[in-house]
C-alpha positions in Angstrom: 147.8 12.9 -34.3 148.3 10.2 -36.1 147.0 10.6 -39.5 146.6 6.5 -40.6 143.2 5.1 -40.9 142.0 4.2 -37.3 141.3 0.7 -36.3 138.1 -0.7 -35.1 137.9 -1.0 -31.5 135.2 -1.4 -28.8 135.1 0.5 -25.5 133.2 -0.5 -22.4 133.0 2.6 -20.6 133.4 3.2 -17.0 131.4 2.6 -14.0 128.7 5.8 -13.8 126.2 6.0 -16.5 127.6 3.7 -18.6 127.4 3.0 -22.3 129.9 1.0 -24.7 131.1 2.4 -27.9 132.2 0.8 -31.0 134.6 3.5 -33.1 134.2 2.5 -36.7 136.7 4.3 -39.2 136.8 7.3 -36.3 133.0 7.3 -36.1 131.2 6.2 -32.9 128.5 3.6 -32.7 126.7 3.6 -29.2 125.1 1.4 -26.9 122.3 2.8 -24.9 123.2 4.3 -21.7 122.7 1.3 -19.2 123.3 3.3 -15.8 125.5 2.6 -13.0 127.2 -0.8 -12.6 126.1 -0.7 -9.3 123.0 -2.5 -10.6 123.2 -5.7 -11.7 120.5 -5.2 -14.4 123.2 -2.4 -16.0 125.7 -4.9 -16.0 123.8 -7.4 -18.0 122.7 -4.7 -20.5 126.2 -3.9 -20.8 127.2 -7.4 -21.9 124.2 -7.5 -24.2 125.1 -4.2 -25.7 128.5 -5.4 -26.5 127.6 -8.6 -28.1 125.3 -6.5 -30.3 127.8 -4.1 -31.1 130.0 -6.6 -32.6 127.6 -8.9 -33.8 126.4 -5.8 -36.0 129.9 -5.2 -37.5 132.1 -7.4 -39.8 135.4 -5.7 -39.5 137.8 -7.6 -36.7 137.9 -5.5 -33.5 141.5 -4.5 -33.1 141.2 -3.8 -29.4 138.9 -3.4 -26.4 139.7 -0.3 -24.3 138.3 0.3 -20.7 139.1 2.5 -17.8 141.9 2.0 -15.4 140.2 0.8 -12.5 140.3 -3.0 -12.1 137.3 -3.4 -10.1 134.8 -2.1 -12.4 132.7 -4.5 -14.5 133.2 -3.0 -17.6 137.0 -3.4 -16.6 136.9 -7.1 -16.1 134.4 -7.6 -19.1 136.6 -5.9 -21.5 139.8 -8.0 -20.1 137.5 -11.2 -20.7 136.2 -10.0 -24.1 139.6 -9.2 -25.4 141.1 -12.5 -24.2 138.3 -14.5 -26.0 138.8 -12.4 -29.5 142.6 -12.2 -29.3 143.2 -8.6 -28.8 144.5 -6.6 -26.5 142.7 -4.7 -23.9 143.7 -1.4 -23.9 143.4 0.5 -20.2 142.7 4.5 -20.7 143.1 7.1 -17.4 139.8 8.3 -16.9 140.4 12.1 -17.4 142.4 11.1 -20.8 139.2 9.8 -22.0 137.0 12.5 -20.9 139.2 15.0 -23.0 140.0 12.5 -25.8 136.4 12.0 -26.2 136.1 15.5 -26.9 139.0 15.6 -29.5 137.5 12.7 -31.3 133.7 14.3 -31.5 135.3 17.5 -32.7 137.7 15.7 -34.9 140.7 18.0 -33.7 144.0 17.5 -35.5 147.1 18.4 -33.3 147.6 19.1 -29.6 145.1 20.2 -26.8 144.9 21.4 -23.7 142.5 19.7 -21.7 140.4 20.3 -18.3 139.2 17.3 -17.1 136.8 18.3 -14.0 134.6 15.6 -11.9 133.9 13.6 -9.0 136.5 11.0 -9.0 138.7 8.8 -11.7 141.7 6.6 -11.0 145.1 8.4 -11.7 147.5 6.1 -12.9 149.3 6.7 -9.5 146.4 5.1 -7.8 145.3 7.8 -6.4 141.7 9.6 -6.9 142.0 12.2 -9.5 139.3 14.9 -10.7 140.5 18.1 -11.0 143.0 17.7 -13.9 145.0 20.2 -16.3 145.9 18.0 -19.0 147.8 18.4 -22.7 146.5 15.2 -24.7 147.9 14.6 -28.4 146.1 11.5 -29.6 147.4 8.7 -27.3 150.2 11.2 -26.2 149.4 12.6 -23.0 150.4 14.4 -19.6 149.6 15.6 -16.5 150.5 19.0 -16.3 148.6 20.5 -13.0 145.7 19.7 -10.7 143.8 20.6 -7.6 145.5 20.9 -4.8 144.3 17.3 -2.9 142.0 17.3 -0.2 141.6 14.1 2.1 138.5 12.1 2.4 138.0 11.7 5.8 136.2 8.3 6.2 137.2 7.5 2.6 134.2 7.3 0.2 131.6 8.1 3.1 133.2 11.9 2.6 132.1 11.8 -1.1 128.2 11.3 0.5 128.9 13.5 3.3 129.9 17.1 2.5 130.2 18.4 6.2 133.4 16.0 6.1 134.6 17.4 3.3 134.1 20.9 4.8 135.9 19.5 7.7 138.9 18.5 5.6 139.0 21.9 4.2 139.1 23.4 7.8 142.1 21.2 8.4 143.7 21.9 5.2 143.2 25.5 5.9 145.4 25.1 9.6 141.9 25.4 11.4 141.5 21.6 12.1 140.9 22.5 16.0 137.4 24.3 14.9 136.1 21.1 13.4 134.6 19.4 16.6 133.0 22.4 17.5 131.5 23.7 14.0 130.3 20.2 13.2 128.6 19.0 16.0 125.3 19.9 15.6 125.0 18.4 12.2 127.1 15.4 12.7 126.8 14.8 16.4 129.5 15.4 18.8 131.4 12.5 18.8 131.3 11.6 14.9 132.4 15.5 14.5 135.2 15.0 17.0 136.5 11.4 15.6 136.9 13.2 11.9 139.0 15.9 13.5 141.0 13.4 15.0 141.2 11.3 11.7 142.4 14.3 9.9 145.0 15.3 12.8 146.5 12.0 12.5 145.9 11.1 8.3 143.8 8.0 9.8 141.7 6.6 7.0 142.1 9.7 5.2 143.0 9.3 1.5 143.6 12.2 -1.0 141.6 13.2 -4.1 142.5 16.4 -6.5 138.6 16.1 -7.3 136.9 19.3 -8.2 133.7 17.7 -7.1 135.0 17.4 -3.5 135.8 20.6 -3.4 132.2 21.9 -4.4 131.3 19.3 -1.6 133.3 21.2 0.9 132.1 24.9 -0.2 128.4 23.5 0.2 129.5 22.2 3.4 131.1 25.0 4.7 128.0 27.2 3.7 125.7 24.8 5.3 124.2 24.1 2.1 124.3 20.3 2.3 125.4 17.8 5.2 124.8 14.6 3.3 123.8 14.0 0.0 121.0 11.7 -0.9 121.7 11.9 -4.8 124.6 12.3 -6.8 126.2 16.0 -7.0 123.2 17.0 -4.5 125.7 19.3 -3.0 126.9 21.0 -5.8 123.6 21.4 -7.4 122.3 23.3 -4.2 125.6 25.6 -4.4 125.4 26.5 -7.8 121.7 27.2 -7.3 122.6 29.4 -4.4 125.0 31.3 -6.7 122.4 31.4 -9.7 120.1 33.3 -7.2 122.4 36.2 -6.0 123.8 36.6 -10.0 120.2 36.9 -11.2 120.3 40.0 -8.8 123.9 41.2 -9.0 125.3 39.9 -12.1 128.4 42.3 -11.4 129.7 40.5 -8.1 133.3 40.1 -8.2 134.9 37.0 -7.5 136.6 36.2 -4.2 140.3 36.2 -4.2 142.8 33.8 -3.1 143.0 31.0 -5.6 147.0 30.4 -6.4 149.1 28.0 -8.7 151.9 26.9 -6.6 155.3 25.9 -7.4 153.9 22.3 -8.7 151.6 23.9 -10.6 148.6 22.9 -8.5 145.7 25.2 -8.1 145.2 25.8 -4.5 141.6 26.7 -3.6 142.1 27.3 0.4 142.4 30.9 -0.1 138.8 31.0 -1.1 137.3 29.1 1.7 137.6 31.7 4.7 134.6 33.5 2.9 132.5 30.8 2.9 133.2 29.4 6.9 132.9 32.9 7.9 130.1 33.8 5.9 126.9 34.9 8.0 123.4 33.6 6.8 122.9 36.6 5.0 125.9 36.0 3.0 125.7 32.4 1.7 124.3 33.2 -2.0 126.9 36.0 -2.2 129.6 33.6 -1.3 128.5 31.1 -3.2 128.6 32.9 -6.3 131.9 34.6 -5.3 133.4 31.0 -5.1 132.1 30.0 -8.7 133.4 33.2 -10.0 136.8 33.2 -8.4 137.0 29.0 -9.4 136.2 29.8 -13.2 138.5 32.7 -13.7 141.2 30.7 -12.0 140.7 27.6 -14.0 140.7 29.6 -17.1 143.6 31.4 -16.2 145.4 28.0 -15.7 144.4 26.7 -19.0 145.3 30.1 -20.8 148.7 29.4 -18.9 149.5 26.2 -20.3 148.1 26.8 -23.7 150.5 29.4 -24.3 153.8 27.4 -22.6 152.4 24.3 -24.9 151.4 26.6 -28.4 148.3 25.3 -28.5 145.0 27.1 -29.0 142.5 24.4 -28.4 140.8 24.0 -25.2 138.6 20.9 -24.5 136.3 20.9 -21.3 135.4 17.6 -20.2 133.9 15.9 -16.8 130.6 16.3 -15.0 131.5 19.2 -13.4 130.7 21.3 -16.5 127.1 20.6 -16.3 127.6 23.5 -13.8 126.3 26.2 -16.1 128.2 29.1 -13.9 131.3 27.4 -14.2 131.1 26.1 -17.9 129.9 29.8 -19.3 132.7 31.8 -17.4 135.4 29.3 -18.2 134.1 29.3 -21.8 133.8 33.4 -22.2 137.5 33.8 -20.1 139.1 31.4 -22.7 137.7 32.6 -25.8 138.5 36.2 -24.5 142.4 34.9 -24.6 141.4 33.9 -28.1 141.6 30.2 -27.5 139.3 27.8 -29.3 137.0 26.3 -26.6 135.3 22.9 -27.2 132.9 21.2 -25.1 131.2 17.5 -25.6 128.1 17.9 -27.7 126.4 14.4 -27.9 126.4 13.0 -24.8 126.9 15.6 -22.6 130.4 16.1 -20.3 129.6 13.5 -18.0 130.6 9.7 -17.9 128.1 8.6 -20.6 130.3 9.8 -23.0 133.6 8.4 -21.9 133.7 5.4 -24.0 134.4 7.4 -27.0 137.3 8.9 -25.5 138.5 5.7 -24.8 138.1 4.0 -27.9 139.8 7.1 -29.6 142.9 7.0 -27.5 143.1 2.8 -27.9 142.7 3.2 -31.8 145.3 6.2 -31.9 147.7 4.3 -30.0 147.2 1.3 -31.8 147.8 3.0 -35.3 150.9 4.3 -33.9 152.5 1.3 -32.4 150.2 -1.5 -33.7 153.2 -4.2 -32.5 153.6 -2.8 -29.4 150.4 -1.9 -27.9 150.4 -0.9 -24.1 147.7 -2.6 -21.6 148.3 0.1 -19.2 148.7 3.8 -19.6 151.5 5.4 -17.7 152.0 8.9 -16.8 153.2 11.0 -18.2 152.5 9.6 -21.5 154.6 11.8 -23.3 
């Protein structure tokens, strides 16, 4: 980590639960949380907040940080603002920012291992990320591994309809021929058959490493959620089912079958047969076993990375860590491996605190190379 005084950086946040942050002498000055930038009122509030942050601080701004996604209003605002101020606009990858926010809040010195788990964030390869194992040392970072990607049949629609993610998991397991019959009653015969064909032909099926979409797949496989009216509705239903079971049977064993492949991808396909084949009486037990297996695999994955990289600090970020079962089990297992575990405190683990990570990364990058700051992150940045 660079030890020079950090420059003042403004960060405009991401799309969901947007908030802006001004980093002054390494300390955050926050705006209010504006909400999702799909709402024009939230966009207007972000503009007003940015103006207020700039007006309330006298020192010159060295850079304006933003998410890598070019279509976010927050990104476009940051680029415009940076141009007007004559300073760099610095793109920071979404999951790097999640882990950096934890590092900044806890003032951790030195490299860390990060588990960044959420619904989606644009990766440096243009793909949808969300189940990421990272190494972070200031502005330097590397994607060490990720969850095995699932296809999104129908693109963004799959994130709103967990049955589609369950269908995607079936296809990934080599059981794609079962999709039409299994989901006809939930989605309609024609739609279910259409999704089966989409997956078979890889038509309109972008890939994602998102942990949130694996939770959707698990909830869809167990019949806990077909369509989501609200964000994370399926994941919340899955956690509630697991919590009911664990309250009665706290010594439940995790499911078996999660493996790390030769590309250091965490492959969860082996957990899914127990969910698809669970009877009505086995839903809660399967949900619990899935949670425990996922948490154990994540902790073992991060522990191995910490040992290989010589780091004793592991940072947890991203909205999936609102899941209490996942968060506590991962933390307990990492601590049992003699690792120091750090979690977001002030703004929680979701996107509301992301701007701190954006600002911190840009400040670190500028302090290290003030004459050669990059407007985009590339991966790996080591």
